[in-house]
PDB file with SEQRES, HELIX, SHEET and CRYST1 records, atoms N, CA, C and O in Angstrom:
SEQRES   1 A   83  UNK UNK UNK UNK UNK UNK UNK UNK UNK UNK UNK UNK UNK          
SEQRES   2 A   83  UNK UNK UNK UNK UNK UNK UNK UNK UNK UNK UNK UNK UNK          
SEQRES   3 A   83  UNK UNK UNK UNK UNK UNK UNK UNK UNK UNK UNK UNK UNK          
SEQRES   4 A   83  UNK UNK UNK UNK UNK UNK UNK UNK UNK UNK UNK UNK UNK          
SEQRES   5 A   83  UNK UNK UNK UNK UNK UNK UNK UNK UNK UNK UNK UNK UNK          
SEQRES   6 A   83  UNK UNK UNK UNK UNK UNK UNK UNK UNK UNK UNK UNK UNK          
SEQRES   7 A   83  UNK UNK UNK UNK UNK                                          
HELIX    1 AA1 UNK A   10  UNK A   22  1                                  13    
HELIX    2 AA2 UNK A   27  UNK A   58  1                                  32    
HELIX    3 AA3 UNK A   62  UNK A   77  1                                  16    
CRYST1    1.000    1.000    1.000  90.00  90.00  90.00 P 1           1          
ATOM      1  N   UNK A   1      56.264 -12.328 -55.075  1.00  0.00           N  
ATOM      2  CA  UNK A   1      55.435 -13.443 -54.687  1.00  0.00           C  
ATOM      3  C   UNK A   1      56.351 -14.568 -54.210  1.00  0.00           C  
ATOM      4  O   UNK A   1      57.391 -14.832 -54.813  1.00  0.00           O  
ATOM      5  N   UNK A   2      55.956 -15.220 -53.133  1.00  0.00           N  
ATOM      6  CA  UNK A   2      56.711 -16.335 -52.569  1.00  0.00           C  
ATOM      7  C   UNK A   2      55.874 -17.593 -52.685  1.00  0.00           C  
ATOM      8  O   UNK A   2      54.695 -17.602 -52.331  1.00  0.00           O  
ATOM      9  N   UNK A   3      56.473 -18.630 -53.170  1.00  0.00           N  
ATOM     10  CA  UNK A   3      55.767 -19.907 -53.278  1.00  0.00           C  
ATOM     11  C   UNK A   3      55.782 -20.579 -51.913  1.00  0.00           C  
ATOM     12  O   UNK A   3      56.835 -20.693 -51.286  1.00  0.00           O  
ATOM     13  N   UNK A   4      54.619 -21.024 -51.454  1.00  0.00           N  
ATOM     14  CA  UNK A   4      54.482 -21.631 -50.138  1.00  0.00           C  
ATOM     15  C   UNK A   4      53.623 -22.874 -50.262  1.00  0.00           C  
ATOM     16  O   UNK A   4      52.528 -22.826 -50.822  1.00  0.00           O  
ATOM     17  N   UNK A   5      54.111 -23.969 -49.747  1.00  0.00           N  
ATOM     18  CA  UNK A   5      53.344 -25.207 -49.779  1.00  0.00           C  
ATOM     19  C   UNK A   5      52.585 -25.349 -48.461  1.00  0.00           C  
ATOM     20  O   UNK A   5      53.158 -25.188 -47.383  1.00  0.00           O  
ATOM     21  N   UNK A   6      51.285 -25.653 -48.560  1.00  0.00           N  
ATOM     22  CA  UNK A   6      50.441 -25.781 -47.377  1.00  0.00           C  
ATOM     23  C   UNK A   6      49.598 -27.039 -47.496  1.00  0.00           C  
ATOM     24  O   UNK A   6      49.002 -27.298 -48.542  1.00  0.00           O  
ATOM     25  N   UNK A   7      49.548 -27.819 -46.427  1.00  0.00           N  
ATOM     26  CA  UNK A   7      48.668 -28.992 -46.396  1.00  0.00           C  
ATOM     27  C   UNK A   7      47.370 -28.601 -45.701  1.00  0.00           C  
ATOM     28  O   UNK A   7      47.383 -28.016 -44.618  1.00  0.00           O  
ATOM     29  N   UNK A   8      46.257 -28.930 -46.336  1.00  0.00           N  
ATOM     30  CA  UNK A   8      44.946 -28.601 -45.778  1.00  0.00           C  
ATOM     31  C   UNK A   8      44.180 -29.882 -45.477  1.00  0.00           C  
ATOM     32  O   UNK A   8      44.304 -30.868 -46.204  1.00  0.00           O  
ATOM     33  N   UNK A   9      43.398 -29.870 -44.422  1.00  0.00           N  
ATOM     34  CA  UNK A   9      42.499 -31.002 -44.201  1.00  0.00           C  
ATOM     35  C   UNK A   9      41.546 -31.124 -45.397  1.00  0.00           C  
ATOM     36  O   UNK A   9      41.195 -30.123 -46.021  1.00  0.00           O  
ATOM     37  N   UNK A  10      41.140 -32.338 -45.706  1.00  0.00           N  
ATOM     38  CA  UNK A  10      40.306 -32.586 -46.887  1.00  0.00           C  
ATOM     39  C   UNK A  10      39.038 -31.725 -46.906  1.00  0.00           C  
ATOM     40  O   UNK A  10      38.663 -31.198 -47.954  1.00  0.00           O  
ATOM     41  N   UNK A  11      38.379 -31.583 -45.757  1.00  0.00           N  
ATOM     42  CA  UNK A  11      37.145 -30.786 -45.716  1.00  0.00           C  
ATOM     43  C   UNK A  11      37.417 -29.318 -46.032  1.00  0.00           C  
ATOM     44  O   UNK A  11      36.625 -28.666 -46.713  1.00  0.00           O  
ATOM     45  N   UNK A  12      38.529 -28.808 -45.540  1.00  0.00           N  
ATOM     46  CA  UNK A  12      38.874 -27.409 -45.794  1.00  0.00           C  
ATOM     47  C   UNK A  12      39.207 -27.221 -47.273  1.00  0.00           C  
ATOM     48  O   UNK A  12      38.758 -26.258 -47.895  1.00  0.00           O  
ATOM     49  N   UNK A  13      39.988 -28.134 -47.833  1.00  0.00           N  
ATOM     50  CA  UNK A  13      40.348 -28.049 -49.254  1.00  0.00           C  
ATOM     51  C   UNK A  13      39.097 -28.085 -50.124  1.00  0.00           C  
ATOM     52  O   UNK A  13      38.998 -27.352 -51.109  1.00  0.00           O  
ATOM     53  N   UNK A  14      38.154 -28.927 -49.764  1.00  0.00           N  
ATOM     54  CA  UNK A  14      36.906 -29.022 -50.528  1.00  0.00           C  
ATOM     55  C   UNK A  14      36.137 -27.699 -50.463  1.00  0.00           C  
ATOM     56  O   UNK A  14      35.603 -27.234 -51.469  1.00  0.00           O  
ATOM     57  N   UNK A  15      36.086 -27.107 -49.284  1.00  0.00           N  
ATOM     58  CA  UNK A  15      35.388 -25.823 -49.134  1.00  0.00           C  
ATOM     59  C   UNK A  15      36.084 -24.728 -49.935  1.00  0.00           C  
ATOM     60  O   UNK A  15      35.426 -23.902 -50.568  1.00  0.00           O  
ATOM     61  N   UNK A  16      37.418 -24.724 -49.906  1.00  0.00           N  
ATOM     62  CA  UNK A  16      38.172 -23.721 -50.665  1.00  0.00           C  
ATOM     63  C   UNK A  16      37.878 -23.875 -52.153  1.00  0.00           C  
ATOM     64  O   UNK A  16      37.614 -22.890 -52.842  1.00  0.00           O  
ATOM     65  N   UNK A  17      37.925 -25.110 -52.649  1.00  0.00           N  
ATOM     66  CA  UNK A  17      37.643 -25.343 -54.075  1.00  0.00           C  
ATOM     67  C   UNK A  17      36.229 -24.899 -54.431  1.00  0.00           C  
ATOM     68  O   UNK A  17      36.008 -24.291 -55.478  1.00  0.00           O  
ATOM     69  N   UNK A  18      35.285 -25.202 -53.568  1.00  0.00           N  
ATOM     70  CA  UNK A  18      33.898 -24.826 -53.806  1.00  0.00           C  
ATOM     71  C   UNK A  18      33.735 -23.302 -53.830  1.00  0.00           C  
ATOM     72  O   UNK A  18      33.062 -22.755 -54.704  1.00  0.00           O  
ATOM     73  N   UNK A  19      34.354 -22.631 -52.868  1.00  0.00           N  
ATOM     74  CA  UNK A  19      34.290 -21.168 -52.830  1.00  0.00           C  
ATOM     75  C   UNK A  19      34.939 -20.573 -54.075  1.00  0.00           C  
ATOM     76  O   UNK A  19      34.406 -19.642 -54.678  1.00  0.00           O  
ATOM     77  N   UNK A  20      36.081 -21.111 -54.449  1.00  0.00           N  
ATOM     78  CA  UNK A  20      36.800 -20.614 -55.624  1.00  0.00           C  
ATOM     79  C   UNK A  20      35.951 -20.774 -56.880  1.00  0.00           C  
ATOM     80  O   UNK A  20      35.867 -19.867 -57.708  1.00  0.00           O  
ATOM     81  N   UNK A  21      35.328 -21.932 -57.008  1.00  0.00           N  
ATOM     82  CA  UNK A  21      34.501 -22.195 -58.178  1.00  0.00           C  
ATOM     83  C   UNK A  21      33.333 -21.211 -58.246  1.00  0.00           C  
ATOM     84  O   UNK A  21      33.033 -20.670 -59.310  1.00  0.00           O  
ATOM     85  N   UNK A  22      32.681 -20.983 -57.114  1.00  0.00           N  
ATOM     86  CA  UNK A  22      31.528 -20.080 -57.106  1.00  0.00           C  
ATOM     87  C   UNK A  22      31.925 -18.640 -57.403  1.00  0.00           C  
ATOM     88  O   UNK A  22      31.112 -17.862 -57.901  1.00  0.00           O  
ATOM     89  N   UNK A  23      33.168 -18.282 -57.103  1.00  0.00           N  
ATOM     90  CA  UNK A  23      33.651 -16.923 -57.378  1.00  0.00           C  
ATOM     91  C   UNK A  23      34.479 -16.841 -58.653  1.00  0.00           C  
ATOM     92  O   UNK A  23      35.011 -15.790 -59.009  1.00  0.00           O  
ATOM     93  N   UNK A  24      34.572 -17.987 -59.332  1.00  0.00           N  
ATOM     94  CA  UNK A  24      35.344 -18.079 -60.578  1.00  0.00           C  
ATOM     95  C   UNK A  24      36.799 -17.646 -60.381  1.00  0.00           C  
ATOM     96  O   UNK A  24      37.347 -16.853 -61.146  1.00  0.00           O  
ATOM     97  N   UNK A  25      37.397 -18.196 -59.329  1.00  0.00           N  
ATOM     98  CA  UNK A  25      38.800 -17.951 -59.015  1.00  0.00           C  
ATOM     99  C   UNK A  25      39.530 -19.282 -58.982  1.00  0.00           C  
ATOM    100  O   UNK A  25      38.907 -20.339 -58.887  1.00  0.00           O  
ATOM    101  N   UNK A  26      40.838 -19.225 -59.061  1.00  0.00           N  
ATOM    102  CA  UNK A  26      41.613 -20.447 -58.840  1.00  0.00           C  
ATOM    103  C   UNK A  26      41.604 -20.721 -57.339  1.00  0.00           C  
ATOM    104  O   UNK A  26      41.406 -19.812 -56.533  1.00  0.00           O  
ATOM    105  N   UNK A  27      41.819 -21.969 -56.978  1.00  0.00           N  
ATOM    106  CA  UNK A  27      41.890 -22.321 -55.561  1.00  0.00           C  
ATOM    107  C   UNK A  27      43.037 -21.557 -54.900  1.00  0.00           C  
ATOM    108  O   UNK A  27      42.926 -21.138 -53.748  1.00  0.00           O  
ATOM    109  N   UNK A  28      44.127 -21.379 -55.623  1.00  0.00           N  
ATOM    110  CA  UNK A  28      45.268 -20.639 -55.088  1.00  0.00           C  
ATOM    111  C   UNK A  28      44.876 -19.196 -54.770  1.00  0.00           C  
ATOM    112  O   UNK A  28      45.198 -18.686 -53.697  1.00  0.00           O  
ATOM    113  N   UNK A  29      44.184 -18.541 -55.700  1.00  0.00           N  
ATOM    114  CA  UNK A  29      43.771 -17.151 -55.475  1.00  0.00           C  
ATOM    115  C   UNK A  29      42.787 -17.074 -54.316  1.00  0.00           C  
ATOM    116  O   UNK A  29      42.823 -16.130 -53.527  1.00  0.00           O  
ATOM    117  N   UNK A  30      41.906 -18.069 -54.212  1.00  0.00           N  
ATOM    118  CA  UNK A  30      40.944 -18.105 -53.116  1.00  0.00           C  
ATOM    119  C   UNK A  30      41.675 -18.203 -51.783  1.00  0.00           C  
ATOM    120  O   UNK A  30      41.323 -17.516 -50.824  1.00  0.00           O  
ATOM    121  N   UNK A  31      42.691 -19.056 -51.725  1.00  0.00           N  
ATOM    122  CA  UNK A  31      43.486 -19.180 -50.500  1.00  0.00           C  
ATOM    123  C   UNK A  31      44.165 -17.861 -50.141  1.00  0.00           C  
ATOM    124  O   UNK A  31      44.193 -17.467 -48.976  1.00  0.00           O  
ATOM    125  N   UNK A  32      44.708 -17.185 -51.145  1.00  0.00           N  
ATOM    126  CA  UNK A  32      45.362 -15.899 -50.901  1.00  0.00           C  
ATOM    127  C   UNK A  32      44.354 -14.919 -50.302  1.00  0.00           C  
ATOM    128  O   UNK A  32      44.658 -14.234 -49.325  1.00  0.00           O  
ATOM    129  N   UNK A  33      43.161 -14.850 -50.882  1.00  0.00           N  
ATOM    130  CA  UNK A  33      42.145 -13.934 -50.373  1.00  0.00           C  
ATOM    131  C   UNK A  33      41.726 -14.295 -48.958  1.00  0.00           C  
ATOM    132  O   UNK A  33      41.553 -13.413 -48.117  1.00  0.00           O  
ATOM    133  N   UNK A  34      41.562 -15.579 -48.690  1.00  0.00           N  
ATOM    134  CA  UNK A  34      41.177 -16.008 -47.345  1.00  0.00           C  
ATOM    135  C   UNK A  34      42.259 -15.667 -46.320  1.00  0.00           C  
ATOM    136  O   UNK A  34      41.950 -15.218 -45.216  1.00  0.00           O  
ATOM    137  N   UNK A  35      43.504 -15.878 -46.678  1.00  0.00           N  
ATOM    138  CA  UNK A  35      44.606 -15.539 -45.774  1.00  0.00           C  
ATOM    139  C   UNK A  35      44.664 -14.029 -45.551  1.00  0.00           C  
ATOM    140  O   UNK A  35      44.816 -13.576 -44.416  1.00  0.00           O  
ATOM    141  N   UNK A  36      44.544 -13.253 -46.621  1.00  0.00           N  
ATOM    142  CA  UNK A  36      44.555 -11.793 -46.479  1.00  0.00           C  
ATOM    143  C   UNK A  36      43.408 -11.316 -45.591  1.00  0.00           C  
ATOM    144  O   UNK A  36      43.598 -10.447 -44.740  1.00  0.00           O  
ATOM    145  N   UNK A  37      42.214 -11.887 -45.790  1.00  0.00           N  
ATOM    146  CA  UNK A  37      41.064 -11.519 -44.956  1.00  0.00           C  
ATOM    147  C   UNK A  37      41.309 -11.897 -43.492  1.00  0.00           C  
ATOM    148  O   UNK A  37      40.968 -11.139 -42.583  1.00  0.00           O  
ATOM    149  N   UNK A  38      41.897 -13.064 -43.276  1.00  0.00           N  
ATOM    150  CA  UNK A  38      42.193 -13.510 -41.906  1.00  0.00           C  
ATOM    151  C   UNK A  38      43.204 -12.608 -41.222  1.00  0.00           C  
ATOM    152  O   UNK A  38      43.056 -12.292 -40.042  1.00  0.00           O  
ATOM    153  N   UNK A  39      44.223 -12.193 -41.946  1.00  0.00           N  
ATOM    154  CA  UNK A  39      45.231 -11.289 -41.394  1.00  0.00           C  
ATOM    155  C   UNK A  39      44.594  -9.947 -41.038  1.00  0.00           C  
ATOM    156  O   UNK A  39      44.869  -9.389 -39.975  1.00  0.00           O  
ATOM    157  N   UNK A  40      43.751  -9.434 -41.917  1.00  0.00           N  
ATOM    158  CA  UNK A  40      43.075  -8.155 -41.660  1.00  0.00           C  
ATOM    159  C   UNK A  40      42.158  -8.265 -40.434  1.00  0.00           C  
ATOM    160  O   UNK A  40      42.110  -7.352 -39.609  1.00  0.00           O  
ATOM    161  N   UNK A  41      41.439  -9.376 -40.319  1.00  0.00           N  
ATOM    162  CA  UNK A  41      40.546  -9.575 -39.169  1.00  0.00           C  
ATOM    163  C   UNK A  41      41.351  -9.643 -37.872  1.00  0.00           C  
ATOM    164  O   UNK A  41      40.951  -9.079 -36.854  1.00  0.00           O  
ATOM    165  N   UNK A  42      42.477 -10.331 -37.918  1.00  0.00           N  
ATOM    166  CA  UNK A  42      43.344 -10.450 -36.742  1.00  0.00           C  
ATOM    167  C   UNK A  42      43.857  -9.069 -36.324  1.00  0.00           C  
ATOM    168  O   UNK A  42      43.904  -8.758 -35.134  1.00  0.00           O  
ATOM    169  N   UNK A  43      44.232  -8.260 -37.279  1.00  0.00           N  
ATOM    170  CA  UNK A  43      44.717  -6.903 -36.982  1.00  0.00           C  
ATOM    171  C   UNK A  43      43.599  -6.043 -36.397  1.00  0.00           C  
ATOM    172  O   UNK A  43      43.833  -5.276 -35.463  1.00  0.00           O  
ATOM    173  N   UNK A  44      42.387  -6.165 -36.937  1.00  0.00           N  
ATOM    174  CA  UNK A  44      41.246  -5.408 -36.381  1.00  0.00           C  
ATOM    175  C   UNK A  44      40.999  -5.807 -34.938  1.00  0.00           C  
ATOM    176  O   UNK A  44      40.768  -4.942 -34.093  1.00  0.00           O  
ATOM    177  N   UNK A  45      41.042  -7.114 -34.633  1.00  0.00           N  
ATOM    178  CA  UNK A  45      40.837  -7.572 -33.253  1.00  0.00           C  
ATOM    179  C   UNK A  45      41.937  -7.049 -32.337  1.00  0.00           C  
ATOM    180  O   UNK A  45      41.668  -6.673 -31.196  1.00  0.00           O  
ATOM    181  N   UNK A  46      43.167  -7.023 -32.828  1.00  0.00           N  
ATOM    182  CA  UNK A  46      44.283  -6.515 -32.031  1.00  0.00           C  
ATOM    183  C   UNK A  46      44.085  -5.032 -31.720  1.00  0.00           C  
ATOM    184  O   UNK A  46      44.273  -4.602 -30.582  1.00  0.00           O  
ATOM    185  N   UNK A  47      43.704  -4.251 -32.735  1.00  0.00           N  
ATOM    186  CA  UNK A  47      43.473  -2.822 -32.529  1.00  0.00           C  
ATOM    187  C   UNK A  47      42.301  -2.589 -31.583  1.00  0.00           C  
ATOM    188  O   UNK A  47      42.351  -1.696 -30.737  1.00  0.00           O  
ATOM    189  N   UNK A  48      41.240  -3.392 -31.725  1.00  0.00           N  
ATOM    190  CA  UNK A  48      40.086  -3.274 -30.829  1.00  0.00           C  
ATOM    191  C   UNK A  48      40.503  -3.554 -29.391  1.00  0.00           C  
ATOM    192  O   UNK A  48      40.109  -2.836 -28.472  1.00  0.00           O  
ATOM    193  N   UNK A  49      41.300  -4.600 -29.201  1.00  0.00           N  
ATOM    194  CA  UNK A  49      41.761  -4.958 -27.867  1.00  0.00           C  
ATOM    195  C   UNK A  49      42.567  -3.816 -27.239  1.00  0.00           C  
ATOM    196  O   UNK A  49      42.303  -3.425 -26.102  1.00  0.00           O  
ATOM    197  N   UNK A  50      43.549  -3.280 -27.975  1.00  0.00           N  
ATOM    198  CA  UNK A  50      44.387  -2.221 -27.413  1.00  0.00           C  
ATOM    199  C   UNK A  50      43.600  -0.943 -27.171  1.00  0.00           C  
ATOM    200  O   UNK A  50      43.866  -0.235 -26.199  1.00  0.00           O  
ATOM    201  N   UNK A  51      42.634  -0.632 -28.033  1.00  0.00           N  
ATOM    202  CA  UNK A  51      41.777   0.526 -27.806  1.00  0.00           C  
ATOM    203  C   UNK A  51      40.943   0.355 -26.548  1.00  0.00           C  
ATOM    204  O   UNK A  51      40.807   1.284 -25.752  1.00  0.00           O  
ATOM    205  N   UNK A  52      40.391  -0.823 -26.374  1.00  0.00           N  
ATOM    206  CA  UNK A  52      39.586  -1.122 -25.194  1.00  0.00           C  
ATOM    207  C   UNK A  52      40.449  -1.129 -23.939  1.00  0.00           C  
ATOM    208  O   UNK A  52      40.026  -0.630 -22.897  1.00  0.00           O  
ATOM    209  N   UNK A  53      41.642  -1.684 -24.026  1.00  0.00           N  
ATOM    210  CA  UNK A  53      42.554  -1.713 -22.881  1.00  0.00           C  
ATOM    211  C   UNK A  53      42.918  -0.288 -22.456  1.00  0.00           C  
ATOM    212  O   UNK A  53      43.020   0.001 -21.263  1.00  0.00           O  
ATOM    213  N   UNK A  54      43.111   0.587 -23.420  1.00  0.00           N  
ATOM    214  CA  UNK A  54      43.435   1.982 -23.101  1.00  0.00           C  
ATOM    215  C   UNK A  54      42.260   2.659 -22.400  1.00  0.00           C  
ATOM    216  O   UNK A  54      42.453   3.379 -21.420  1.00  0.00           O  
ATOM    217  N   UNK A  55      41.038   2.431 -22.899  1.00  0.00           N  
ATOM    218  CA  UNK A  55      39.850   2.996 -22.246  1.00  0.00           C  
ATOM    219  C   UNK A  55      39.725   2.453 -20.823  1.00  0.00           C  
ATOM    220  O   UNK A  55      39.416   3.197 -19.893  1.00  0.00           O  
ATOM    221  N   UNK A  56      39.966   1.153 -20.661  1.00  0.00           N  
ATOM    222  CA  UNK A  56      39.901   0.516 -19.338  1.00  0.00           C  
ATOM    223  C   UNK A  56      40.915   1.167 -18.400  1.00  0.00           C  
ATOM    224  O   UNK A  56      40.596   1.474 -17.251  1.00  0.00           O  
ATOM    225  N   UNK A  57      42.121   1.374 -18.888  1.00  0.00           N  
ATOM    226  CA  UNK A  57      43.194   1.959 -18.080  1.00  0.00           C  
ATOM    227  C   UNK A  57      42.834   3.374 -17.628  1.00  0.00           C  
ATOM    228  O   UNK A  57      43.160   3.769 -16.509  1.00  0.00           O  
ATOM    229  N   UNK A  58      42.162   4.140 -18.496  1.00  0.00           N  
ATOM    230  CA  UNK A  58      41.824   5.536 -18.193  1.00  0.00           C  
ATOM    231  C   UNK A  58      40.511   5.695 -17.436  1.00  0.00           C  
ATOM    232  O   UNK A  58      40.244   6.767 -16.893  1.00  0.00           O  
ATOM    233  N   UNK A  59      39.688   4.654 -17.388  1.00  0.00           N  
ATOM    234  CA  UNK A  59      38.362   4.754 -16.762  1.00  0.00           C  
ATOM    235  C   UNK A  59      38.485   5.021 -15.267  1.00  0.00           C  
ATOM    236  O   UNK A  59      39.331   4.443 -14.586  1.00  0.00           O  
ATOM    237  N   UNK A  60      37.629   5.904 -14.773  1.00  0.00           N  
ATOM    238  CA  UNK A  60      37.614   6.204 -13.338  1.00  0.00           C  
ATOM    239  C   UNK A  60      36.303   5.782 -12.692  1.00  0.00           C  
ATOM    240  O   UNK A  60      36.259   5.545 -11.484  1.00  0.00           O  
ATOM    241  N   UNK A  61      35.246   5.685 -13.469  1.00  0.00           N  
ATOM    242  CA  UNK A  61      33.944   5.272 -12.951  1.00  0.00           C  
ATOM    243  C   UNK A  61      33.943   3.755 -12.745  1.00  0.00           C  
ATOM    244  O   UNK A  61      34.226   3.011 -13.684  1.00  0.00           O  
ATOM    245  N   UNK A  62      33.631   3.287 -11.539  1.00  0.00           N  
ATOM    246  CA  UNK A  62      33.654   1.841 -11.273  1.00  0.00           C  
ATOM    247  C   UNK A  62      32.744   1.021 -12.194  1.00  0.00           C  
ATOM    248  O   UNK A  62      33.108  -0.085 -12.596  1.00  0.00           O  
ATOM    249  N   UNK A  63      31.581   1.547 -12.525  1.00  0.00           N  
ATOM    250  CA  UNK A  63      30.680   0.820 -13.436  1.00  0.00           C  
ATOM    251  C   UNK A  63      31.286   0.698 -14.830  1.00  0.00           C  
ATOM    252  O   UNK A  63      31.225  -0.356 -15.463  1.00  0.00           O  
ATOM    253  N   UNK A  64      31.867   1.796 -15.287  1.00  0.00           N  
ATOM    254  CA  UNK A  64      32.508   1.792 -16.606  1.00  0.00           C  
ATOM    255  C   UNK A  64      33.709   0.840 -16.601  1.00  0.00           C  
ATOM    256  O   UNK A  64      33.930   0.107 -17.565  1.00  0.00           O  
ATOM    257  N   UNK A  65      34.470   0.858 -15.525  1.00  0.00           N  
ATOM    258  CA  UNK A  65      35.613  -0.040 -15.398  1.00  0.00           C  
ATOM    259  C   UNK A  65      35.158  -1.497 -15.455  1.00  0.00           C  
ATOM    260  O   UNK A  65      35.772  -2.320 -16.134  1.00  0.00           O  
ATOM    261  N   UNK A  66      34.090  -1.805 -14.746  1.00  0.00           N  
ATOM    262  CA  UNK A  66      33.571  -3.178 -14.753  1.00  0.00           C  
ATOM    263  C   UNK A  66      33.082  -3.576 -16.147  1.00  0.00           C  
ATOM    264  O   UNK A  66      33.365  -4.677 -16.619  1.00  0.00           O  
ATOM    265  N   UNK A  67      32.346  -2.672 -16.800  1.00  0.00           N  
ATOM    266  CA  UNK A  67      31.836  -2.955 -18.142  1.00  0.00           C  
ATOM    267  C   UNK A  67      32.985  -3.186 -19.120  1.00  0.00           C  
ATOM    268  O   UNK A  67      32.967  -4.138 -19.899  1.00  0.00           O  
ATOM    269  N   UNK A  68      33.976  -2.312 -19.071  1.00  0.00           N  
ATOM    270  CA  UNK A  68      35.119  -2.460 -19.963  1.00  0.00           C  
ATOM    271  C   UNK A  68      35.917  -3.732 -19.646  1.00  0.00           C  
ATOM    272  O   UNK A  68      36.413  -4.405 -20.549  1.00  0.00           O  
ATOM    273  N   UNK A  69      36.033  -4.047 -18.359  1.00  0.00           N  
ATOM    274  CA  UNK A  69      36.716  -5.289 -17.969  1.00  0.00           C  
ATOM    275  C   UNK A  69      35.988  -6.511 -18.512  1.00  0.00           C  
ATOM    276  O   UNK A  69      36.616  -7.451 -18.997  1.00  0.00           O  
ATOM    277  N   UNK A  70      34.662  -6.492 -18.429  1.00  0.00           N  
ATOM    278  CA  UNK A  70      33.867  -7.600 -18.983  1.00  0.00           C  
ATOM    279  C   UNK A  70      34.070  -7.709 -20.492  1.00  0.00           C  
ATOM    280  O   UNK A  70      34.206  -8.803 -21.039  1.00  0.00           O  
ATOM    281  N   UNK A  71      34.086  -6.551 -21.154  1.00  0.00           N  
ATOM    282  CA  UNK A  71      34.268  -6.542 -22.611  1.00  0.00           C  
ATOM    283  C   UNK A  71      35.656  -7.076 -22.989  1.00  0.00           C  
ATOM    284  O   UNK A  71      35.795  -7.833 -23.950  1.00  0.00           O  
ATOM    285  N   UNK A  72      36.671  -6.681 -22.234  1.00  0.00           N  
ATOM    286  CA  UNK A  72      38.020  -7.200 -22.466  1.00  0.00           C  
ATOM    287  C   UNK A  72      38.052  -8.715 -22.262  1.00  0.00           C  
ATOM    288  O   UNK A  72      38.682  -9.440 -23.032  1.00  0.00           O  
ATOM    289  N   UNK A  73      37.369  -9.180 -21.221  1.00  0.00           N  
ATOM    290  CA  UNK A  73      37.307 -10.619 -20.959  1.00  0.00           C  
ATOM    291  C   UNK A  73      36.681 -11.373 -22.116  1.00  0.00           C  
ATOM    292  O   UNK A  73      37.151 -12.450 -22.484  1.00  0.00           O  
ATOM    293  N   UNK A  74      35.625 -10.817 -22.691  1.00  0.00           N  
ATOM    294  CA  UNK A  74      34.978 -11.465 -23.834  1.00  0.00           C  
ATOM    295  C   UNK A  74      35.918 -11.501 -25.038  1.00  0.00           C  
ATOM    296  O   UNK A  74      35.964 -12.489 -25.771  1.00  0.00           O  
ATOM    297  N   UNK A  75      36.666 -10.415 -25.234  1.00  0.00           N  
ATOM    298  CA  UNK A  75      37.621 -10.383 -26.350  1.00  0.00           C  
ATOM    299  C   UNK A  75      38.714 -11.430 -26.170  1.00  0.00           C  
ATOM    300  O   UNK A  75      39.087 -12.121 -27.118  1.00  0.00           O  
ATOM    301  N   UNK A  76      39.219 -11.540 -24.956  1.00  0.00           N  
ATOM    302  CA  UNK A  76      40.338 -12.442 -24.689  1.00  0.00           C  
ATOM    303  C   UNK A  76      39.880 -13.896 -24.637  1.00  0.00           C  
ATOM    304  O   UNK A  76      40.495 -14.772 -25.244  1.00  0.00           O  
ATOM    305  N   UNK A  77      38.799 -14.141 -23.908  1.00  0.00           N  
ATOM    306  CA  UNK A  77      38.386 -15.521 -23.654  1.00  0.00           C  
ATOM    307  C   UNK A  77      37.179 -15.960 -24.459  1.00  0.00           C  
ATOM    308  O   UNK A  77      36.830 -17.140 -24.460  1.00  0.00           O  
ATOM    309  N   UNK A  78      36.533 -15.017 -25.150  1.00  0.00           N  
ATOM    310  CA  UNK A  78      35.346 -15.366 -25.940  1.00  0.00           C  
ATOM    311  C   UNK A  78      34.144 -15.564 -25.051  1.00  0.00           C  
ATOM    312  O   UNK A  78      34.262 -15.701 -23.833  1.00  0.00           O  
ATOM    313  N   UNK A  79      32.990 -15.578 -25.676  1.00  0.00           N  
ATOM    314  CA  UNK A  79      31.745 -15.829 -24.927  1.00  0.00           C  
ATOM    315  C   UNK A  79      31.447 -14.736 -23.932  1.00  0.00           C  
ATOM    316  O   UNK A  79      31.679 -13.554 -24.185  1.00  0.00           O  
ATOM    317  N   UNK A  80      30.924 -15.160 -22.782  1.00  0.00           N  
ATOM    318  CA  UNK A  80      30.534 -14.230 -21.721  1.00  0.00           C  
ATOM    319  C   UNK A  80      31.558 -14.271 -20.616  1.00  0.00           C  
ATOM    320  O   UNK A  80      31.849 -15.334 -20.068  1.00  0.00           O  
ATOM    321  N   UNK A  81      32.105 -13.118 -20.284  1.00  0.00           N  
ATOM    322  CA  UNK A  81      33.142 -13.037 -19.264  1.00  0.00           C  
ATOM    323  C   UNK A  81      32.616 -13.447 -17.902  1.00  0.00           C  
ATOM    324  O   UNK A  81      33.382 -13.940 -17.074  1.00  0.00           O  
ATOM    325  N   UNK A  82      31.314 -13.253 -17.644  1.00  0.00           N  
ATOM    326  CA  UNK A  82      30.776 -13.567 -16.321  1.00  0.00           C  
ATOM    327  C   UNK A  82      30.428 -15.034 -16.152  1.00  0.00           C  
ATOM    328  O   UNK A  82      30.028 -15.438 -15.060  1.00  0.00           O  
ATOM    329  N   UNK A  83      30.563 -15.841 -17.184  1.00  0.00           N  
ATOM    330  CA  UNK A  83      30.259 -17.276 -17.089  1.00  0.00           C  
ATOM    331  C   UNK A  83      31.317 -18.007 -16.302  1.00  0.00           C  
ATOM    332  O   UNK A  83      31.224 -19.221 -16.121  1.00  0.00           O  
TER     333      UNK A  83                                                      
END                                                                             
């Protein structure tokens, strides 16, 4: 375990304390869980992106290529790629 000091905005700290209290955890443990969940989510998005990019690269049908390109755009830029 590595000790790490982190400054949080007051609203975020309040939410962390509230979440920790409702789950009967320490604020420190709650932060660890939130960071672990965030890292896992980031990895899932990365894997989704590379999987989609591979499908896009291999696609030969123009409609499929366009659909996959739109989906990649949404992943990269958020929202609707056609906006």
